[in-house]
Structure formats: C-alpha cells, structure tokens
DRENDO-1510 file (C-alpha; in Angstrom, 1 decimal, always signed):
<recs>
REC; n; res; u; v; w
REC; 1; MET; +0.0; +0.0; +0.0 .
REC; 2; ALA; +1.5; +3.3; -1.1 .
REC; 3; ARG; +1.9; +6.1; +1.4 .
REC; 4; PRO; -0.2; +9.4; +0.8 .
REC; 5; ARG; +2.9; +11.3; -0.4 .
REC; 6; LYS; +3.9; +8.4; -2.7 .
REC; 7; ARG; +0.3; +8.1; -3.9 .
REC; 8; HIS; +0.3; +11.8; -4.8 .
REC; 9; LYS; +3.3; +11.3; -7.0 .
REC; 10; ILE; +1.7; +8.5; -9.0 .
REC; 11; ARG; +0.8; +9.6; -12.5 .
REC; 12; ASN; -2.9; +9.6; -13.4 .
REC; 13; PRO; -3.2; +7.0; -16.2 .
REC; 14; THR; -6.5; +8.5; -17.4 .
REC; 15; LEU; -5.0; +12.0; -18.0 .
REC; 16; LYS; -4.2; +12.4; -21.7 .
REC; 17; VAL; -1.1; +14.6; -22.5 .
REC; 18; SER; -2.2; +17.2; -25.0 .
REC; 19; ARG; -1.1; +20.7; -25.9 .
REC; 20; LYS; -4.0; +22.1; -23.9 .
REC; 21; ASN; -2.9; +20.2; -20.8 .
REC; 22; ALA; +0.8; +20.8; -21.4 .
REC; 23; ASN; +0.3; +24.6; -21.6 .
REC; 24; LYS; -2.2; +24.8; -18.7 .
REC; 25; HIS; +0.2; +26.8; -16.6 .
REC; 26; PHE; +0.4; +29.6; -19.2 .
REC; 27; LYS; -2.1; +32.3; -18.5 .
REC; 28; LYS; -3.2; +34.8; -21.2 .
REC; 29; ILE; -3.8; +38.3; -19.9 .
REC; 30; SER; -6.8; +40.0; -21.3 .
REC; 31; ILE; -7.4; +43.7; -20.4 .
REC; 32; LYS; -11.1; +44.2; -19.9 .
REC; 33; GLY; -11.0; +47.5; -18.0 .
REC; 34; ASN; -9.8; +50.6; -19.7 .
REC; 35; SER; -10.0; +50.8; -23.5 .
REC; 36; VAL; -6.9; +53.0; -23.8 .
REC; 37; ILE; -4.7; +50.6; -21.8 .
REC; 38; ALA; -6.1; +47.6; -23.7 .
REC; 39; ALA; -5.3; +49.2; -27.1 .
REC; 40; ASN; -1.6; +49.9; -26.0 .
REC; 41; TRP; -1.0; +46.6; -24.1 .
REC; 42; ASP; +1.9; +44.5; -25.4 .
REC; 43; LYS; +1.2; +40.8; -24.6 .
REC; 44; LYS; +4.8; +39.9; -25.1 .
REC; 45; ALA; +6.0; +42.3; -22.3 .
REC; 46; THR; +5.6; +41.9; -18.6 .
REC; 47; LEU; +3.2; +44.0; -16.5 .
REC; 48; ARG; +6.0; +46.2; -15.2 .
REC; 49; GLN; +7.4; +46.7; -18.7 .
REC; 50; ASN; +4.0; +47.7; -20.0 .
REC; 51; TYR; +3.4; +50.2; -17.2 .
REC; 52; GLN; +6.8; +51.7; -17.6 .
REC; 53; ARG; +6.3; +52.2; -21.3 .
REC; 54; MET; +2.9; +53.8; -20.8 .
REC; 55; GLY; +4.2; +56.0; -18.0 .
REC; 56; LEU; +2.1; +54.4; -15.3 .
REC; 57; MET; +3.2; +53.3; -11.8 .
REC; 58; THR; +3.1; +49.6; -10.9 .
REC; 59; SER; +2.8; +50.3; -7.2 .
REC; 60; LEU; +1.8; +53.5; -5.3 .
REC; 61; ASN; +3.9; +52.4; -2.3 .
REC; 62; GLY; +7.2; +52.4; -4.2 .
REC; 63; ILE; +9.4; +49.6; -5.6 .
REC; 64; ALA; +8.7; +46.3; -3.9 .
REC; 65; GLY; +11.1; +44.1; -5.9 .
REC; 66; GLY; +12.2; +43.1; -9.4 .
REC; 67; THR; +14.5; +46.1; -9.9 .
REC; 68; GLU; +17.9; +47.0; -8.6 .
REC; 69; LYS; +17.9; +49.4; -5.7 .
REC; 70; LEU; +20.8; +51.9; -5.5 .
REC; 71; TYR; +21.9; +52.9; -2.0 .
REC; 72; PRO; +24.3; +55.9; -1.8 .
REC; 73; ASP; +27.5; +55.3; +0.2 .
REC; 74; GLU; +27.5; +58.8; +1.7 .
REC; 75; ALA; +25.1; +59.5; +4.5 .
REC; 76; GLN; +22.4; +61.9; +3.6 .
REC; 77; GLU; +20.8; +64.5; +5.9 .
REC; 78; LEU; +17.3; +63.5; +7.1 .
REC; 79; ASP; +14.4; +65.8; +6.5 .
REC; 80; MET; +12.6; +66.1; +9.8 .
REC; 81; GLU; +9.4; +67.4; +8.2 .
REC; 82; GLU; +9.2; +64.4; +5.9 .
REC; 83; ILE; +9.8; +62.1; +8.8 .
REC; 84; LYS; +7.1; +63.8; +10.8 .
REC; 85; LYS; +4.6; +63.1; +8.0 .
REC; 86; THR; +5.2; +59.3; +8.4 .
REC; 87; LEU; +4.4; +59.3; +12.1 .
REC; 88; GLY; +1.0; +58.4; +13.5 .
REC; 89; PRO; -0.9; +60.4; +16.2 .
REC; 90; GLU; +0.7; +58.4; +19.1 .
REC; 91; GLU; +4.1; +57.9; +17.6 .
REC; 92; GLY; +7.3; +59.8; +18.0 .
REC; 93; ILE; +11.1; +59.8; +17.4 .
REC; 94; ILE; +13.8; +60.8; +19.8 .
REC; 95; GLU; +16.8; +62.5; +18.1 .
REC; 96; ARG; +20.2; +62.2; +19.9 .
REC; 97; ASP; +23.6; +63.5; +19.3 .
REC; 98; GLU; +26.8; +61.5; +19.0 .
REC; 99; LYS; +27.1; +61.3; +22.9 .
REC; 100; GLY; +23.6; +60.0; +23.2 .
REC; 101; ASN; +22.0; +63.1; +24.6 .
REC; 102; VAL; +18.5; +64.0; +23.6 .
REC; 103; ILE; +18.5; +67.0; +21.4 .
REC; 104; ASN; +15.0; +66.8; +19.8 .
REC; 105; ILE; +11.7; +65.0; +20.1 .
REC; 106; ILE; +9.5; +64.7; +17.0 .
REC; 107; ILE; +5.8; +63.8; +17.8 .
REC; 108; GLY; +3.3; +62.7; +15.1 .
REC; 109; ARG; +0.5; +65.0; +14.2 .
REC; 110; SER; -3.1; +64.4; +15.2 .
REC; 111; ARG; -5.6; +63.1; +12.7 .
REC; 112; GLU; -7.4; +66.5; +12.6 .
REC; 113; GLU; -4.1; +68.3; +11.6 .
REC; 114; GLU; -3.5; +65.7; +8.8 .
REC; 115; GLU; -7.0; +66.1; +7.5 .
REC; 116; GLU; -6.8; +69.9; +7.6 .
REC; 117; GLU; -3.5; +69.8; +5.7 .
REC; 118; VAL; -5.0; +67.5; +3.0 .
REC; 119; PHE; -8.1; +69.6; +2.5 .
REC; 120; ASN; -6.1; +72.9; +2.4 .
REC; 121; THR; -3.3; +71.7; +0.2 .
REC; 122; GLU; -3.6; +72.6; -3.5 .
REC; 123; ILE; -2.3; +70.0; -5.9 .
REC; 124; ASP; -0.3; +71.4; -8.8 .
REC; 125; PRO; -1.1; +69.7; -12.1 .
REC; 126; VAL; +1.7; +67.5; -13.5 .
REC; 127; PRO; +2.2; +67.5; -17.2 .
REC; 128; ALA; +1.6; +64.2; -18.9 .
REC; 129; LYS; +4.8; +62.4; -20.0 .
REC; 130; THR; +3.3; +60.1; -22.7 .
REC; 131; ASP; +0.5; +60.2; -25.2 .
REC; 132; ILE; -1.2; +57.3; -23.4 .
REC; 133; ILE; -1.3; +59.4; -20.1 .
REC; 134; ARG; -2.8; +62.3; -22.0 .
REC; 135; ALA; -5.5; +60.0; -23.5 .
REC; 136; LEU; -6.3; +58.7; -20.0 .
REC; 137; GLU; -6.5; +62.2; -18.6 .
REC; 138; THR; -8.9; +63.2; -21.4 .
REC; 139; GLN; -11.0; +60.1; -20.8 .
REC; 140; ALA; -11.1; +60.9; -17.0 .
REC; 141; ALA; -12.1; +64.5; -17.6 .
REC; 142; ASN; -15.1; +63.5; -19.7 .
REC; 143; VAL; -16.5; +61.2; -17.0 .
REC; 144; TYR; -19.7; +62.5; -15.5 .
REC; 145; LYS; -19.1; +63.7; -11.9 .
REC; 146; ARG; -22.1; +63.7; -9.6 .
REC; 147; GLU; -22.1; +66.3; -6.8 .
REC; 148; LYS; -22.6; +64.8; -3.4 .
REC; 149; TYR; -26.1; +65.5; -2.1 .
REC; 150; GLN; -26.8; +66.7; +1.4 .
REC; 151; SER; -30.0; +65.2; +2.9 .
REC; 152; GLU; -32.6; +67.2; +4.8 .
REC; 153; GLY; -31.5; +65.5; +8.0 .
REC; 154; GLU; -27.9; +66.4; +7.5 .
REC; 155; LYS; -28.9; +70.0; +6.7 .
REC; 156; GLN; -30.9; +70.3; +9.9 .
REC; 157; PHE; -28.0; +68.7; +11.8 .
REC; 158; LEU; -25.5; +71.3; +10.4 .
REC; 159; GLU; -27.9; +74.2; +11.0 .
REC; 160; GLU; -28.2; +73.3; +14.7 .
REC; 161; LEU; -24.4; +73.2; +15.0 .
REC; 162; ILE; -23.9; +76.5; +13.1 .
REC; 163; GLN; -26.6; +78.2; +15.3 .
REC; 164; LYS; -24.9; +77.0; +18.5 .
REC; 165; TYR; -21.2; +77.4; +17.6 .
REC; 166; GLY; -20.9; +79.6; +14.6 .
REC; 167; ASP; -17.6; +78.7; +12.9 .
REC; 168; ASN; -16.0; +77.1; +15.9 .
REC; 169; TYR; -15.6; +73.6; +14.4 .
REC; 170; ASP; -13.5; +72.3; +17.3 .
REC; 171; ALA; -16.4; +73.0; +19.7 .
REC; 172; MET; -18.7; +71.2; +17.2 .
REC; 173; PHE; -16.4; +68.2; +17.2 .
REC; 174; ARG; -16.5; +68.0; +21.0 .
REC; 175; ASP; -20.3; +68.2; +21.2 .
REC; 176; ILE; -21.1; +64.5; +21.5 .
REC; 177; LYS; -24.9; +65.1; +21.7 .
REC; 178; LEU; -25.2; +67.0; +18.4 .
REC; 179; ASN; -22.2; +65.4; +16.7 .
REC; 180; ILE; -23.6; +61.9; +17.0 .
REC; 181; TYR; -21.6; +60.5; +14.1 .
REC; 182; GLN; -18.3; +61.8; +15.6 .
REC; 183; HIS; -17.3; +63.8; +12.5 .
REC; 184; THR; -13.9; +65.4; +12.9 .
REC; 185; SER; -13.5; +69.2; +12.9 .
REC; 186; ALA; -12.1; +69.2; +9.4 .
REC; 187; GLN; -15.1; +67.1; +8.1 .
REC; 188; LEU; -17.5; +69.4; +9.9 .
REC; 189; ARG; -15.9; +72.5; +8.4 .
REC; 190; ASN; -16.2; +71.1; +4.9 .
REC; 191; LYS; -19.8; +70.1; +5.4 .
REC; 192; CYS; -20.8; +73.4; +7.0 .
REC; 193; GLN; -19.1; +75.4; +4.2 .
REC; 194; LYS; -20.9; +73.4; +1.6 .
REC; 195; TYR; -24.2; +73.8; +3.4 .
REC; 196; LEU; -23.7; +77.6; +3.7 .
REC; 197; LYS; -22.7; +77.9; +0.1 .
REC; 198; SER; -25.8; +76.0; -1.1 .
REC; 199; ARG; -28.1; +78.1; +1.2 .
REC; 200; GLN; -26.6; +81.3; -0.2 .
REC; 201; ASN; -27.1; +80.1; -3.8 .
REC; 202; LYS; -30.8; +79.5; -3.0 .
REC; 203; ILE; -31.2; +83.1; -1.7 .
REC; 204; LEU; -29.5; +84.5; -4.8 .
</recs>
C-alpha cells in the first residue's frame, strides 16, 4: 500500500497529455477594464514593462522588488518634516547627538491636523509624460461627476451646529450630543461650508 505522499506522485493514467494540458500553466492576460490601456498593451512584455512604457506606476507604495535598488555610500541628511509626516498620532522619534544626549523629540501630528492639511493643500497639475497618459486624462475629464447630495436630516444637523457654535468647528467636534456621528473638525468644516454655500445660492 502506497503512502499518501507516494500516492500523490503516481501519475494519473486517465490523463491524456495534449497541448492544452501541457500549456495549462500559461495564462493569457486580457485587459477588460480601460480601453486605452487595452489598445496599447503588449502581450509579449511583462506587466512592469507595459506600465513603464505607458508612463504608469506599478505600485503606489514604491518599488517592492524586481529592480535593482541603488543605495548611496555617503550618509544623507534626514528631512525632519518628511519624517514627521510618516508618524501616527501616538508615535514619536527621539533625536540624539553623538554622545547619546536627547536634542530633539518629534511627535506625530493628530488626525485632525493631517486632514486639515490634506483639505487645504492645493495639488499642482503635473504635465503628462506620454501620449497614453494624455489620452487617459482626457478620458477621465469627460467622466460625469455627480455632486454629493446633502439630505434634509444632514442640513438640519448642520444648521443646529452653526446656530450653536458659529464657525467654531473644534467645539462642534467635542459636542457628542449634536455630533452623534463623531465627525472630525475638518469634516464638519467642509460640510458646513458646503451647506452655507448651497443656502446662499438659493437666496440669490
């Protein structure tokens, strides 16, 4: 009696070797999503090669593997502002000198500060590097964009907050009775400004 591992290795006599079975491990890629990418896709190239040729990124988190990484021999100065952006609300870094003495403590920003920076930061347009990117941008610009609708319940909720606190969004955030959904101060500011703008347009 064969052991389970040995039995697994025994060839199946009923399996016929054909070109279909022999090439079973080869998988054909068919692009079914975007028409521009499908028209410019090279089936003989890899995914990374196709993306690089079209000017697209294979990963938003940087290079994970498959390419050579170059590390400089000389030590580079660290940008503390860039390091601070990577820290969470309860994280920090202690900076020491050569003797081990603490010279600086970098503490991560709160979630409210990060959201406020994201909402207030204006993103400069980047010129397209390839014709494919320009075609994708044109396609994205022609997509119908539906404006977010504020329900009557949300309008009443915002009206109560505005009447009580005016433009003090931090106080709105701390009011757990009115702010039942626990919106952050940045979210409340955007919602209130949108509501006030829509109310002003109705008056005009």
